[in-house]
C-alpha positions as CSV (number, residue, x, y, z in Angstrom):
1,M,-11.9,4.7,25.2
2,V,-9.3,2.1,24.4
3,I,-9.2,1.7,20.6
4,T,-9.4,-1.4,18.7
5,R,-6.8,-0.2,16.3
6,G,-7.0,-3.1,13.5
7,I,-4.4,-1.8,11.2
8,F,-3.4,0.9,13.5
9,K,-2.0,-1.6,16.2
10,P,0.9,-0.4,17.6
11,Y,3.9,-3.0,18.1
12,L,6.1,-4.4,20.8
13,F,9.7,-3.0,20.1
14,I,11.3,-6.3,18.3
15,Q,7.7,-6.6,16.7
16,G,7.7,-2.9,15.4
17,L,11.2,-2.9,13.8
18,V,10.3,-6.2,11.8
19,M,7.0,-4.5,10.5
20,L,9.3,-1.2,10.0
21,V,11.2,-3.7,7.5
22,V,7.7,-4.4,5.3
23,I,7.0,-0.4,5.8
24,L,10.4,0.9,4.5
25,F,10.3,-1.6,1.7
26,F,7.1,-0.5,0.3
27,T,7.6,3.1,1.3
28,I,10.9,4.2,1.3
29,F,12.0,2.9,-2.0
30,A,15.1,4.4,-3.9
31,Q,14.1,6.4,-6.9
32,A,17.4,6.4,-8.8
33,G,15.5,6.5,-12.2
34,E,17.2,5.3,-15.1
35,S,20.5,6.1,-13.9
36,K,22.1,4.0,-11.6
37,S,25.7,4.5,-9.9
38,E,28.3,1.5,-9.5
39,A,27.9,1.4,-6.0
40,Y,24.1,1.5,-6.2
41,V,24.1,-1.3,-8.6
42,Q,26.4,-3.3,-6.3
43,A,24.3,-2.7,-3.3
44,E,21.1,-3.7,-5.0
45,T,22.8,-6.8,-6.3
46,L,24.3,-7.8,-2.7
47,M,20.6,-7.0,-1.2
48,E,19.1,-9.7,-3.5
49,A,21.4,-12.2,-2.1
50,E,20.6,-11.1,1.6
51,D,24.1,-9.9,2.0
52,Y,22.8,-6.4,3.8
53,K,25.9,-6.0,5.6
54,S,28.2,-5.7,2.7
55,A,25.3,-4.0,0.9
56,A,25.4,-1.2,3.9
57,K,29.6,-0.9,3.7
58,I,29.1,-0.3,0.0
59,I,26.3,2.6,0.5
60,T,28.6,4.0,3.5
61,K,31.7,4.4,1.6
62,A,30.0,5.7,-1.5
63,Q,28.7,8.4,0.3
64,E,31.9,9.1,2.0
65,S,33.6,9.4,-1.2
66,G,31.0,12.2,-2.3
67,E,28.1,10.1,-3.9
68,D,25.8,11.4,-1.0
69,T,22.4,11.7,-2.6
70,I,18.7,10.9,-1.6
71,E,18.8,8.0,-3.7
72,M,21.6,6.2,-1.9
73,S,20.5,7.5,1.6
74,L,17.0,5.9,0.9
75,L,18.6,2.6,-0.1
76,L,20.8,2.7,3.0
77,T,17.9,2.9,5.0
78,N,16.1,0.1,3.2
79,I,19.4,-2.1,3.5
80,Y,19.3,-1.6,7.5
81,A,15.6,-2.3,7.8
82,A,16.1,-5.6,6.1
83,R,19.2,-6.2,8.3
84,V,17.0,-6.3,11.6
85,E,15.8,-9.4,10.5
86,Q,19.3,-11.0,10.6
87,V,20.7,-10.1,13.8
88,G,20.3,-11.1,17.5
89,T,18.0,-9.5,19.8
90,L,20.2,-7.3,21.6
91,S,22.2,-6.0,18.4
92,K,18.5,-4.7,16.6
93,L,18.8,-1.8,19.1
94,G,21.9,-0.6,17.1
95,V,20.5,-1.6,13.9
96,A,17.2,0.5,14.7
97,K,19.2,3.5,15.4
98,K,21.1,3.2,12.1
99,I,17.7,3.2,10.6
100,K,16.5,6.6,12.3
101,A,20.0,8.4,11.1
102,S,19.8,7.1,7.9
103,M,16.2,8.6,7.5
104,E,17.1,11.8,9.2
105,H,20.1,12.1,6.8
106,S,17.7,11.7,3.9
107,L,15.6,14.5,5.1
108,E,18.7,16.9,5.6
109,L,19.5,16.3,2.0
110,E,15.8,16.9,0.7
111,P,13.7,17.7,3.7
112,D,10.2,17.4,1.6
113,N,11.0,13.9,0.4
114,K,7.6,12.1,0.7
115,S,9.3,8.6,1.3
116,A,11.4,9.6,3.9
117,L,8.7,11.5,6.0
118,I,6.6,8.7,5.8
119,G,9.4,6.4,6.8
120,I,10.7,8.9,10.0
121,V,7.0,8.9,11.1
122,E,6.5,5.2,11.0
123,Y,9.7,4.8,12.9
124,H,8.7,7.3,15.7
125,L,5.3,5.4,16.2
126,Q,7.3,1.7,16.4
127,A,10.3,2.5,18.4
128,P,10.5,3.3,22.1
129,G,11.9,5.7,23.6
130,I,15.1,4.0,24.1
131,A,15.6,3.8,20.4
132,G,14.8,7.3,19.8
133,G,10.9,6.8,19.1
134,S,9.0,9.8,19.9
135,K,5.2,10.7,19.3
136,T,6.0,14.3,19.9
137,E,8.5,14.2,17.0
138,A,5.9,12.2,15.0
139,R,3.2,14.6,15.2
140,Q,5.7,17.5,14.2
141,Y,6.8,15.6,10.7
142,I,3.2,14.6,10.3
143,L,2.0,18.5,10.7
144,K,4.6,18.8,8.0
145,M,3.1,16.3,5.4
146,I,-0.2,17.6,5.9
147,E,0.8,20.8,4.5
148,L,2.6,18.8,1.7
149,Y,1.0,15.9,1.2
150,P,-2.5,16.5,2.9
151,Q,-4.0,13.1,2.1
152,R,-1.1,10.6,3.5
153,G,-0.6,13.3,6.1
154,H,-4.1,13.1,7.7
155,M,-3.9,9.2,7.2
156,M,-0.7,9.4,9.3
157,M,-2.4,12.0,12.0
158,A,-5.1,9.4,12.3
159,K,-2.4,6.4,12.8
160,L,-0.8,8.7,15.4
161,A,-4.0,9.4,17.5
162,A,-4.9,5.6,17.5
163,A,-1.5,4.9,19.1
164,E,-2.7,7.7,21.5
165,D,-6.0,6.3,22.1
166,N,-7.7,9.2,21.0
167,S,-10.8,8.1,18.7
168,E,-12.0,11.6,18.2
169,E,-8.9,13.0,16.6
170,M,-8.6,9.9,14.9
171,Q,-12.1,10.0,13.7
172,T,-11.1,14.1,12.5
173,H,-8.5,13.3,10.4
174,L,-9.8,9.9,8.9
175,T,-12.8,11.9,7.6
176,K,-10.4,14.6,6.2
177,A,-8.5,11.8,4.5
178,L,-11.7,10.6,3.0
179,A,-12.7,14.1,1.7
180,I,-9.4,14.0,-0.6
181,D,-9.9,10.4,-1.6
182,P,-13.0,8.8,-0.7
183,N,-11.6,5.7,-2.6
184,N,-8.5,5.0,-0.6
185,T,-8.7,1.5,0.7
186,D,-6.1,2.2,3.7
187,I,-8.4,5.1,4.6
188,L,-11.4,2.8,4.8
189,L,-10.1,0.1,6.6
190,G,-8.8,2.7,9.2
191,K,-12.5,4.0,9.5
192,G,-13.8,0.4,9.6
193,A,-11.2,-0.2,12.7
194,L,-12.6,3.1,14.5
195,E,-16.1,2.0,14.2
196,V,-15.2,-1.5,15.4
197,S,-13.8,0.1,18.8
198,Q,-16.7,2.3,18.8
199,E,-19.0,-0.8,18.6
200,K,-20.4,0.3,15.3
201,Y,-20.3,-3.2,14.1
202,M,-23.1,-2.7,11.3
203,D,-21.3,0.6,10.0
204,A,-17.9,-1.4,10.0
205,I,-19.1,-3.9,7.8
206,A,-20.7,-1.6,5.4
207,T,-17.3,0.3,5.3
208,Y,-15.3,-3.1,4.8
209,E,-18.0,-3.6,2.3
210,A,-17.3,-0.1,0.6
211,C,-13.5,-1.1,0.4
212,L,-14.2,-4.4,-1.5
213,A,-16.4,-2.4,-4.0
214,V,-13.2,-0.3,-4.7
215,E,-10.9,-3.2,-4.9
216,S,-12.6,-6.6,-4.9
217,G,-9.7,-8.5,-4.0
218,N,-8.6,-6.7,-1.1
219,M,-7.9,-9.5,1.5
220,N,-7.7,-7.4,4.4
221,C,-11.1,-5.7,3.8
222,L,-12.8,-9.4,3.0
223,Y,-10.9,-10.8,6.5
224,Q,-12.5,-7.8,8.5
225,I,-15.8,-8.1,7.4
226,G,-15.6,-12.1,8.8
227,K,-13.8,-10.7,11.9
228,T,-16.4,-8.0,12.8
229,A,-19.3,-10.3,12.2
230,Q,-17.9,-12.8,14.5
231,V,-16.6,-10.0,17.3
232,G,-20.2,-8.1,17.1
233,K,-22.1,-11.1,16.5
234,V,-23.9,-9.6,13.7
235,E,-24.4,-10.5,10.0
236,Y,-23.3,-14.2,10.6
237,T,-24.1,-14.8,6.9
238,K,-22.1,-12.6,5.5
239,G,-19.4,-13.2,7.8
240,K,-18.9,-16.8,6.9
241,Q,-19.0,-16.2,3.2
242,A,-16.3,-13.5,3.5
243,F,-14.1,-16.0,5.6
244,K,-14.8,-18.9,3.0
245,D,-14.0,-16.4,0.1
246,F,-10.7,-15.5,2.0
247,I,-10.0,-19.2,2.9
248,A,-10.2,-20.0,-1.2
249,V,-7.9,-17.4,-2.2
250,H,-5.3,-16.7,0.7
251,T,-2.5,-19.3,1.3
252,E,0.7,-16.8,1.6
253,N,0.1,-16.4,5.3
254,K,-0.4,-19.5,7.4
255,N,-1.3,-17.7,10.4
256,Y,-3.5,-15.3,8.5
257,L,-5.1,-18.3,7.3
258,A,-5.2,-20.3,10.4
259,Y,-7.0,-17.3,12.0
260,A,-9.7,-17.5,9.4
261,H,-10.5,-20.9,10.2
262,Y,-10.5,-20.0,13.8
263,R,-13.1,-17.1,13.6
264,L,-15.0,-19.0,11.0
265,G,-14.9,-22.0,13.7
266,N,-16.2,-18.8,16.5
267,I,-18.9,-18.0,14.4
268,Y,-20.4,-21.5,13.9
269,K,-19.8,-22.0,17.8
270,Q,-21.9,-18.9,18.3
271,E,-24.9,-20.2,16.2
272,G,-24.9,-23.8,18.1
273,D,-23.1,-25.8,15.2
274,K,-20.2,-27.4,17.2
275,A,-19.5,-30.0,14.6
276,A,-18.8,-27.2,12.0
277,A,-16.7,-25.0,14.8
278,K,-14.8,-28.3,15.5
279,T,-13.8,-28.7,12.0
280,E,-12.6,-25.2,11.7
281,Y,-10.5,-25.2,14.8
282,Q,-9.1,-28.2,14.0
283,L,-7.8,-27.1,10.5
284,A,-6.7,-23.8,12.3
285,V,-4.2,-26.0,14.4
286,D,-3.5,-28.2,11.4
287,I,-2.2,-25.1,9.5
288,D,-0.1,-23.3,12.0
289,G,-0.9,-24.8,15.1
290,L,-3.0,-22.0,16.3
291,K,-3.1,-22.0,20.3
292,K,-6.5,-20.3,20.3
293,A,-7.6,-23.0,18.1
294,K,-6.1,-25.8,20.5
295,K,-7.6,-24.2,23.6
296,A,-11.1,-23.7,21.3
297,L,-11.3,-27.7,20.5
298,R,-10.9,-28.6,24.3
299,N,-13.2,-26.4,25.7
300,L,-15.9,-27.0,22.7
301,N,-16.8,-30.1,24.5
302,P,-15.0,-30.6,28.0
303,R,-16.2,-33.8,28.8
304,D,-14.4,-35.4,25.3
305,N,-11.1,-34.4,27.0
306,C,-12.0,-36.1,30.3
307,S,-11.0,-39.7,29.1
308,I,-8.1,-38.5,27.6
309,H,-6.6,-36.3,30.4
310,F,-8.0,-38.1,33.5
311,P,-4.7,-40.8,33.9
312,L,-2.7,-37.6,34.7
313,I,-4.8,-36.1,37.5
314,P,-3.9,-37.8,40.7
315,H,-6.5,-39.1,43.0
316,L,-6.9,-36.3,45.3
317,M,-10.7,-36.6,45.6
318,R,-13.3,-39.4,45.6
319,D,-15.0,-38.4,42.3
320,P,-12.4,-36.2,40.2
321,L,-13.7,-37.4,36.7
322,K,-17.4,-35.7,37.4
323,L,-15.5,-32.7,38.6
324,W,-13.2,-32.3,35.9
325,C,-16.4,-32.7,33.3
326,N,-18.7,-30.5,34.8
327,I,-16.3,-27.4,35.2
328,G,-13.9,-28.0,32.0
329,W,-10.8,-29.0,31.5
330,D,-9.3,-25.5,31.7
331,T,-10.7,-24.3,34.7
332,A,-10.3,-27.6,36.3
333,L,-6.2,-27.5,35.4
334,R,-6.2,-24.1,36.8
335,R,-7.7,-25.6,40.3
336,Y,-5.5,-28.5,40.2
337,E,-2.1,-26.4,39.9
338,R,-3.4,-24.5,43.0
339,M,-4.1,-27.5,45.0
């Protein structure tokens, strides 16, 4: 079975490095407390100005001068992670290796550091072999985490299992993690993703509803209720309401918002309400130019597109318009390209 990973979805190399920036900013945070050195403060100031190259130089120089602490090492990892988005594609590999080296150095300084352990596991899950990524090494770090930080360790093992398409192992570790912390929304999201992959759509919706019961404002749980209803073709009423609630409050990520309109349009289409579907698809296009929504609009009523596209079609047949309208524009275009 190929797992529909949801929040456990793996990323291609470049996408993975960008995702790692988010992970590291919220996971590997400097634990300097109230006392911060002059070099540390200077690096933080440069980070705020997005001058990550200079910030890295400040930290590395301080480390070479004897200020080689776990706080400085974790901050350097953060700096390199942020730097990824500033460099060109060919340079990302070099920065990625610096991220890995910095995390490994943090673990040399403090082998049981939770933030560094989480960061190195995420790196091995996201990065390809050419950048030093290794699921085998990730598993070894995770086994250590399970001993030191059981709940987070089981979560990470479930994430690794998802990356390896091992639904049985994923379920085992999600169950263990939930036994430790039944109200953890990240674990509930993972459980819901597994249930979707097993086509247990009603169970998944119930899991996401439990997530909302814990944290009513959790946008991921809310979105997943709508998506599961649309994909599983169940509980349309709940699905529509979830997307409407999501759309009403979510304005930060245009792509995420556009997808909510697109999937809401899919529900309307599945119910046979083409007018409502068309409205949602158009909103998805207007908000973020979503290609899937553009295609959905074209396919919603192929005949509406014939008069628009017909002048572009050479008269290769006696009655081409009838053909284009009967089989749909996308199919017709593919046939035309083969002519």
